[in-house]
N, C-alpha and C positions, 0 to 999 in steps of 0.2 A: 504493499500499499504504499502510497505515495502523498505529502502533502506540501500545498501550495499557501502559504501564508500572506495576506495583503491587507492590512489594515484589520478591521474586524471582521472580515470574511476568509474561512480556511475551507480550502476545497479539499478533500480526499478523495482519491481514485484508486478503486482496486477493481481491475477486469474494465466490463462496460459498465458499473455501476459506479454512480458521483454520487457521494454526499456532500451538502452543503449546508455550512454554518456561518447564519448570518445573523448582523444584529438587527432586529428590528424595535419599533414602537409596541411594547407591549397592548396599550389603550386600542390603537390602530387596530392591531390582530383582533383583539379581542371582539372589537365593534365588528370587524369582518366577518369574524367567525360566527357572532348572533344573527348577523342579519342575512348570511347564506347558510345558517343551518346546519353548518357542518360539524361532523362529530371530532375532526381532529385539528389542528394545526396545518397539517400536512394538505388535508383536505382544501383547508381555506385558502391556503398558497397555491394550488393546481386551481380550483375554480379563478381565483383572482387571475393566473396567468393566462387560463382561456379565455377570460371574459377581454384582458387586454388585448388579446391576439383578434378576437372577433370584431372590437371595436376601431381596431388600426387598420383589419380588412377592409371593415364598411366604411371608414376613411378615404381609403386608397380608391375602392369602386365609386365614393362618389365624387371625389377628384375628377378621376378618370371620363365618369359619365358628364364632367363638367365641361373639358374638354372637348367635347365631340368626339372620341376615339369610337364612340359607341351610336350606331344609326338606328335606333330605337326609342320609341315613346316609354313613358313611366311605365302606363298601360300595359305595355309588350312585355315589358320586364317583371313586372309582377304576374301578368298571366305565365309566363315561363317559369318563375319561382315556384308558383302555387303547382304546376307540372312537376316538376322536378321535385318537391316535397312529397307530392301523392304518390310518387311509386319507390319511395322509401319505407 
């Protein structure tokens, strides 16, 4: 197992598994855990990262739509999205 120290963050790596030790605001983590009804800190952080990634993808898509890269109306886009989700 190797370790890298950078300030308050310690990354321990063993094989393909990565462990991360990080200093977090405990009050903020507790609030996020309560709001997401997560059972563990790990689950809370995973949910937060997933939501952040989704948000950034939505921002990128909104920016791309505004640039004219897509030649579709909002109604067509929503219709396609509904069809995609119906097939899941």
